C-alpha positions in Angstrom: -32.7 -4.5 4.8 -34.6 -2.2 2.4 -37.7 -3.7 0.8 -37.4 -1.4 -2.2 -38.0 -2.9 -5.6 -37.1 -1.6 -9.1 -39.7 -2.0 -11.8 -38.7 -3.0 -15.3 -41.3 -2.3 -18.0 -40.4 -4.4 -21.1 -42.7 -3.4 -24.0 -42.1 -5.8 -26.9 -43.7 -6.8 -30.1 -45.8 -9.6 -28.5 -46.5 -8.3 -25.0 -45.7 -5.9 -22.2 -44.0 -7.4 -19.1 -43.6 -5.5 -15.8 -41.2 -7.1 -13.3 -40.1 -6.0 -9.9 -36.5 -6.8 -8.8 -34.8 -6.1 -5.5 -31.2 -4.8 -5.3 -30.0 -8.4 -5.2 -31.7 -9.2 -8.5 -34.4 -11.4 -7.0 -37.8 -11.2 -8.7 -40.6 -10.2 -6.3 -43.4 -10.2 -8.9 -44.2 -10.0 -12.6 -47.2 -9.4 -14.9 -47.6 -10.0 -18.6 -50.2 -8.5 -20.9 -50.2 -9.6 -24.6 -50.8 -7.3 -27.5 -52.0 -8.1 -31.0 -50.0 -7.7 -34.2 -51.9 -6.8 -37.4 -50.5 -7.9 -40.7 -52.1 -7.3 -44.1 -51.7 -8.4 -47.7 -49.4 -5.5 -48.4 -47.0 -6.8 -45.8 -47.7 -4.0 -43.3 -47.0 -5.0 -39.6 -48.7 -2.8 -37.0 -49.9 -2.5 -33.4 -52.8 -0.4 -32.1 -51.3 2.5 -30.1 -54.0 2.5 -27.5 -53.7 -1.2 -27.0 -50.0 -0.8 -26.4 -50.5 1.9 -23.8 -53.3 0.0 -22.1 -51.0 -3.1 -21.9 -48.5 -1.1 -20.0 -51.0 0.4 -17.5 -52.7 -3.0 -17.1 -49.4 -4.8 -16.5 -48.4 -2.2 -13.9 -51.7 -2.4 -12.1 -51.4 -6.2 -12.0 -47.9 -6.0 -10.7 -49.1 -3.6 -7.9 -51.5 -6.2 -6.8 -48.6 -8.5 -5.9 -45.9 -5.9 -5.0 -47.5 -2.7 -3.6 -46.5 0.5 -5.4 -45.3 1.9 -2.1 -42.3 -0.3 -2.5 -41.4 0.9 -6.0 -38.2 2.9 -5.7 -37.8 3.6 -9.5 -38.9 2.3 -12.8 -37.6 2.1 -16.4 -38.7 1.3 -19.9 -37.2 -0.9 -22.5 -39.1 -0.7 -25.8 -38.9 -2.2 -29.3 -36.4 0.1 -30.9 -37.4 0.7 -34.5 -41.2 0.9 -34.0 -42.7 4.3 -34.2 -45.9 6.3 -34.6 -47.2 9.8 -35.3 -49.6 11.7 -32.9 -51.3 15.0 -32.3 -49.4 17.4 -30.1 -52.5 19.0 -28.7 -53.9 15.9 -26.9 -51.6 13.0 -27.7 -54.1 11.2 -29.9 -52.5 8.8 -32.3 -52.5 9.8 -36.0 -51.0 6.5 -37.2 -50.7 3.0 -36.0 -47.6 1.8 -34.3 -45.6 0.8 -37.3 -43.5 -2.2 -36.3 -39.8 -2.6 -36.6 -40.6 -5.6 -38.8 -42.5 -3.4 -41.3 -40.9 -2.6 -44.6 -43.8 -0.6 -46.3 -41.6 2.1 -47.8 -38.9 -0.1 -49.2 -39.7 0.9 -52.8 -39.5 4.7 -52.0 -36.3 4.2 -50.2 -34.6 2.7 -53.3 -34.6 6.3 -54.6 -32.0 7.1 -52.0 -29.8 4.1 -52.8 -27.0 6.3 -54.2 -26.8 8.0 -50.7 -26.5 4.7 -48.7 -22.8 5.2 -48.0 -23.6 8.7 -46.7 -26.3 7.4 -44.5 -24.0 4.7 -43.0 -21.3 7.3 -42.4 -23.7 9.5 -40.5 -25.6 6.8 -38.6 -23.6 3.6 -38.5 -26.7 1.9 -40.0 -27.6 0.7 -43.5 -30.2 2.4 -45.6 -33.1 0.1 -44.5 -36.9 0.3 -44.4 -36.9 -1.3 -41.0 -35.7 2.0 -39.5 -37.9 5.0 -38.7 -37.1 7.7 -41.3 -38.8 6.0 -44.3 -41.8 5.1 -42.0 -42.2 8.8 -41.0 -41.9 9.7 -44.6 -44.6 7.2 -45.5 -47.0 8.7 -42.9 -46.4 12.2 -44.3 -47.0 11.0 -47.8 -50.0 8.7 -47.2 -51.9 9.7 -44.1 -54.0 12.9 -44.5 -54.3 13.4 -40.7 -50.5 13.4 -40.5 -50.1 15.9 -43.3 -52.7 18.2 -41.8 -51.1 18.1 -38.4 -47.7 18.8 -39.9 -49.1 21.8 -41.8 -50.7 23.1 -38.6 -47.6 22.6 -36.4 -49.3 19.9 -34.4 -47.4 16.8 -35.6 -45.3 14.6 -33.4 -43.4 11.7 -34.8 -41.0 9.5 -32.8 -40.1 6.1 -31.5 -42.8 4.2 -29.6 -40.8 4.7 -26.4 -41.2 8.5 -26.7 -44.9 8.3 -27.1 -45.3 6.0 -24.1 -43.3 8.4 -21.9 -45.4 11.3 -23.1 -48.7 9.5 -22.5 -47.8 7.8 -19.2 -45.6 10.2 -17.2 -47.1 13.0 -15.2 -44.8 15.6 -16.8 -45.8 14.6 -20.4 -42.2 14.8 -21.7 -41.4 14.8 -25.4 -38.0 13.1 -25.4 -36.3 10.2 -27.2 -33.6 8.1 -25.6 -30.4 7.7 -27.6 -30.9 4.0 -28.2 -34.2 4.3 -29.9 -33.5 7.7 -31.5 -30.5 6.0 -33.2 -32.9 3.6 -34.9 -34.7 6.3 -36.9 -31.8 7.0 -39.4 -32.2 10.6 -38.3 -30.0 10.6 -35.2 -26.2 10.2 -35.4 -24.1 8.5 -32.8 -21.1 10.4 -34.1 -22.9 13.8 -33.5 -25.0 12.5 -30.6 -28.0 14.4 -31.9 -30.4 14.7 -34.8 -28.6 15.2 -38.0 -29.6 18.2 -40.2 -28.2 16.4 -43.3 -30.4 13.3 -42.6 -33.5 15.4 -41.9 -33.0 17.2 -45.2 -32.4 13.9 -47.0 -35.7 12.4 -45.8 -37.6 15.6 -45.9 -38.6 15.5 -42.3 -39.0 18.7 -40.3 -37.0 19.0 -37.1 -40.0 20.4 -35.3 -41.9 17.1 -35.3 -39.1 15.3 -33.5 -38.5 15.1 -29.8 -35.5 16.3 -27.8 -32.8 13.6 -28.0 -31.5 12.6 -24.6 -29.5 9.8 -23.0 -30.8 6.4 -21.8 -30.4 7.2 -18.1 -31.6 10.3 -16.2 -34.7 11.9 -14.9 -37.5 11.2 -17.4 -40.4 12.1 -15.1 -42.7 10.3 -12.8 -45.1 7.4 -13.3 -48.2 7.4 -11.1 -49.4 4.0 -9.9 -51.2 2.9 -6.8 -51.1 6.4 -5.3 -47.4 6.7 -5.6 -45.3 8.9 -7.9 -42.5 6.6 -9.1 -39.4 8.2 -10.8 -38.5 6.8 -14.2 -34.8 6.8 -14.5 -34.1 4.6 -17.5 -35.5 4.5 -21.1 -33.7 2.3 -23.6 -34.2 -0.2 -26.4 -35.3 -3.7 -25.7 -32.2 -5.3 -27.3 -29.9 -2.6 -25.9 -30.3 -3.7 -22.3 -29.9 -7.4 -23.0 -26.1 -7.4 -22.3 -26.8 -6.1 -18.8 -28.8 -9.1 -17.9 -25.6 -10.9 -17.2 -24.3 -8.0 -15.0 -21.7 -5.4 -15.9 -20.8 -5.2 -19.5 -18.2 -7.8 -20.5 -15.9 -6.4 -23.2 -14.7 -9.9 -24.1 -18.2 -11.4 -24.8 -20.6 -11.3 -27.7 -24.2 -11.2 -26.6 -26.8 -13.2 -28.7 -30.5 -12.6 -28.0 -32.7 -15.1 -29.7 -36.3 -14.0 -29.8 -38.6 -12.9 -32.7 -35.4 -11.7 -34.3 -31.9 -12.6 -33.3 -29.4 -9.9 -32.4 -25.7 -10.2 -31.9 -24.1 -7.4 -29.9 -20.3 -7.0 -29.6 -19.1 -4.3 -27.2 -16.6 -1.9 -28.8 -14.7 1.2 -27.6 -16.9 4.0 -28.9 -18.9 4.3 -32.1 -17.3 2.5 -34.9 -18.2 2.5 -38.6 -18.1 -1.1 -39.7 -20.3 -1.8 -42.7 -22.3 -4.0 -43.3 -22.8 -4.2 -39.5 -24.7 -1.8 -37.3 -23.4 0.7 -34.8 -25.8 0.7 -31.9 -25.9 2.7 -28.7 -26.7 0.6 -25.7 -26.1 3.2 -22.9 -25.6 6.9 -22.8 -25.6 9.0 -19.7 -23.6 11.8 -18.1 -20.4 9.8 -17.8 -20.7 6.8 -20.3 -21.3 6.2 -23.9 -21.4 2.5 -24.6 -21.7 1.2 -28.2 -21.8 -2.2 -29.8 -21.3 -3.7 -33.2 -24.6 -5.3 -34.0 -25.7 -8.0 -36.4 -29.5 -8.3 -37.0 -31.2 -11.6 -38.0 -34.8 -10.6 -38.6 -36.1 -14.2 -38.9 -35.4 -16.1 -35.7 -38.7 -16.9 -33.9 -40.4 -15.1 -36.8 -39.0 -17.7 -39.1 -40.6 -20.5 -37.1 -43.9 -18.5 -37.3 -43.3 -18.4 -41.1 -42.9 -22.2 -41.1 -46.2 -22.6 -39.3 -48.1 -20.2 -41.6 -46.7 -21.5 -44.8 -46.5 -25.2 -44.1 -48.9 -25.7 -41.2 -46.1 -27.3 -39.2 -46.4 -27.2 -35.4 -43.1 -25.5 -34.7 -43.2 -26.0 -30.9 -43.6 -29.7 -31.2 -40.8 -30.0 -33.8 -38.5 -27.8 -31.7 -39.0 -30.2 -28.8 -38.1 -33.1 -30.9 -34.9 -31.3 -32.1 -33.8 -30.4 -28.6 -31.8 -33.6 -28.2 -31.1 -34.3 -31.9 -27.7 -34.9 -33.4 -25.7 -31.8 -34.4 -25.9 -32.5 -38.1 -28.4 -34.1 -40.5 -26.8 -34.2 -43.9 -30.2 -35.1 -45.5 -31.9 -31.9 -44.3 -32.6 -29.2 -46.8 -31.1 -25.7 -46.6 -33.3 -22.7 -45.7 -32.5 -19.4 -47.2 -33.9 -17.2 -44.5 -35.2 -13.7 -45.4 -38.2 -13.7 -43.1 -39.1 -10.1 -42.2 -36.4 -9.0 -44.6 -32.9 -10.3 -44.9 -30.7 -8.4 -42.4 -27.0 -8.2 -41.9 -24.6 -8.9 -43.4 -26.6 -9.2 -46.6 -29.2 -6.5 -46.4 -31.9 -7.5 -48.9 -35.3 -6.3 -47.6 -37.3 -8.1 -50.3 -35.4 -11.4 -50.2 -37.6 -14.4 -50.9 -37.4 -17.1 -48.2 -37.2 -20.7 -49.5 -36.0 -24.2 -49.0 -33.3 -25.7 -51.2 -33.8 -29.4 -51.2 -36.5 -31.7 -49.9 -37.1 -33.0 -46.4 -39.7 -34.0 -43.7 -41.4 -31.4 -41.5 -38.7 -32.1 -38.8 -35.9 -31.6 -41.3 -37.5 -28.4 -42.5 -37.7 -27.1 -38.9 -34.1 -28.1 -38.4 -33.1 -26.2 -41.6 -34.9 -23.1 -40.2 -33.1 -23.4 -36.9 -29.8 -24.0 -38.6 -30.3 -20.9 -40.8 -30.6 -18.8 -37.6 -27.2 -20.2 -36.4 -25.7 -19.7 -39.8 -26.8 -16.1 -40.0 -25.3 -15.5 -36.6 -22.1 -17.2 -37.6 -21.9 -14.9 -40.7 -22.3 -11.8 -38.5 -19.7 -13.0 -36.0 -17.2 -13.5 -38.8 -17.9 -10.0 -40.0 -17.4 -8.6 -36.5 -14.0 -10.3 -36.3 -12.9 -8.2 -39.3 -13.5 -5.0 -37.3 -12.7 -5.9 -33.7 -10.9 -8.6 -31.6 -12.8 -11.9 -31.5 -14.8 -12.6 -28.4 -13.9 -15.2 -25.8 -17.4 -16.4 -25.3 -21.0 -16.0 -26.4 -23.8 -15.2 -24.0 -27.1 -16.5 -25.2 -30.5 -15.4 -24.0 -34.1 -15.2 -25.2 -36.9 -17.8 -25.7 -35.3 -19.6 -28.6 -32.1 -20.1 -26.6 -34.0 -22.7 -24.7 -33.4 -25.1 -27.6 -30.3 -27.1 -26.8 -29.6 -27.9 -30.4 -29.4 -24.2 -31.4 -27.0 -23.5 -28.6 -24.8 -26.4 -29.6 -24.9 -25.2 -33.2 -23.7 -21.7 -32.1 -20.9 -23.2 -30.0 -19.7 -25.5 -32.8 -19.8 -22.8 -35.5 -18.2 -20.1 -33.5 -15.7 -22.4 -31.8 -16.5 -20.6 -28.6 -18.3 -21.6 -25.4 -21.9 -20.5 -25.2 -23.2 -19.5 -21.8 -27.0 -19.7 -21.7 -28.8 -18.0 -18.8 -31.5 -19.8 -16.9 -33.6 -16.6 -16.9 -35.3 -16.3 -20.3 -36.3 -12.6 -19.7 -33.0 -11.0 -20.5 -34.5 -7.7 -21.5 -36.4 -7.3 -18.2 -33.4 -8.4 -16.1 -31.0 -6.2 -17.9 -33.3 -3.2 -17.5 -33.9 -4.1 -13.8 -30.1 -4.0 -13.2 -29.9 -0.5 -14.8 -32.9 0.9 -12.9 -31.5 -0.4 -9.7 -28.3 1.6 -10.3 -26.1 -1.4 -11.3 -25.6 -2.6 -7.7 -22.7 -5.1 -7.2 -25.0 -7.5 -5.3 -27.4 -7.8 -8.3 -27.0 -11.4 -9.1 -26.8 -12.7 -12.6 -28.9 -15.7 -13.3 -27.4 -19.2 -13.3 -26.2 -20.3 -16.6 -25.5 -23.5 -18.6 -22.3 -23.7 -20.7 -22.2 -25.4 -24.1 -18.7 -26.2 -25.1 -17.9 -26.2 -28.8 -18.0 -29.6 -30.5 -15.7 -30.5 -33.4 -18.0 -31.3 -36.3 -16.5 -30.8 -39.8 -19.8 -31.7 -41.5 -21.5 -28.8 -39.9 -18.9 -26.4 -41.2 -19.3 -27.9 -44.6 -23.1 -27.3 -44.5 -22.5 -23.7 -43.4 -20.1 -23.0 -46.3 -22.6 -24.6 -48.7 -25.5 -22.5 -47.2 -23.3 -19.4 -47.5 -22.6 -20.1 -51.1 -26.4 -20.5 -51.8 -27.2 -17.3 -49.9 -24.6 -15.2 -51.7 -25.8 -16.4 -55.0 -29.5 -15.7 -54.1 -28.8 -12.3 -52.5 
C-alpha cells in the first residue's frame, strides 16, 4: 500500500490549516496557524499579506514535522474567495493590505454604478456588491499612491489572495487566478469563462494588472518543502470545495457551510442567471465545469462575534446552553441580521443590525442563531424558484456543531439535515480533489436531523421575514 499523502492548504479569514490525507481520506497530520484581522473605525477589514504568507509556510513546516514531505504526492490551495490585494510585479512586495471579503469600503463609490447592476448580473451571475473585488481594486487605485505609481509604471499586479500566494510560494512564480476566485472579482464572467472587457471598462481597471485566468485543477507549479518539490494540482475557493467533503457532488443536495459566514450551495447544470442569488463556479478543468446557485449569509459566526462586541455576551457559553434547548421560544426577540452587510436575497450592504423586542442574553443569542436559519431558509426558497428543490441538506462548519441550529434548518426546510462529524469541510473537500477524487476516499460519519413539525417556528419565520422586508 502506498504511503503517499495529499496536502490540503486551507487559507481562511481566521487561520491557515494544512492537513495531510491519504487516498482513503484518513488524516495523517494537521497544523493550524492563526492570523490576525484588523478592523478600524471606518469599517475596513484587513489582513497583513506577509502574515498570511508566513502562516502558510509555518503550517507546512509544522505539518512536515509530523508527516515527512517525502510522502507528499501533491498539494492544493483553498483560499477565501473575495479577498484580494495589490503588489509590485518586480519583486512581489505588497502594495496594499489583504482587503477581506467582509470589507465594504467602496460601497459609496459603487452606488454610482447602480444603474448598471442588471448588466453586471447578466455578465457575472453576481449582484453589484462591495464585497467583491472590482470596487476594492478601484479603491486601491484611487486611494493608495504606491498602487497608482505602480500602475503608471506598468508594475502593478492586482488579484485574489490565492493568486498572490501561488506567486509567492511556488517555485515557478506563476501569475494565474483560478476560476472560482476570479469569478468573485466582478471582472470575470462564468458565461464567457474569462475576464470581461465590458466589466474592465465599467470599473476602469486595466487588463494588464490582472493574472491569466485558469481552471481550478491543473499544473499550477511546485511547492518546495522539506527538500521536496511538491506539485500543486488544485487551487480553488474555500467555500467552493465544501461540497466535495462529502464525496462526489450530489446533484440532489443543498450544501450549507456554517462558519464566519453561512453559504448555501445548490448544484445546477451549468451557469444559471438567477437573481438575487449568485452563480458560483466550484470546479473547472479540462473536462468539467461545475456551478452552483449560491446564497450568502454574511453574518453567521460573525453575528455571534457582533453579539459579543456589542453586548459583552459570552457567545460560546450561550451556544452551549442552547444546544439542547426547545425548538421555539416565543418570548425571544427577533434579530434583523445585517452583520458584515446583508447578503442574499436582500442585498443591502449598509443594513443596520438590530433586535426587535426585548429578551435575556440567552434569548438574544437564540435570536441571532435563529436569524442565520431564517436567512438560509429565505435563500433555499429563492433557489426553489429556479431549480428543483433538494432532497436533503448537508451541513458543515463550526457552527453546525450546534444541534439547535441543525434542528431549525431541518424544520424550516422540511428536509433532513446530514451533519458531518468532520468540522473541517474545506480541508476535506480540498483533500478529496487533490487526491484525484478516489473512490475509496471515505466521507466522514454524519448525524441526521429529521424535520420536526413546528407551526410556531414557521410563524416566527414569517414574522421575521415581514420585519426584514420592511427594514430592507
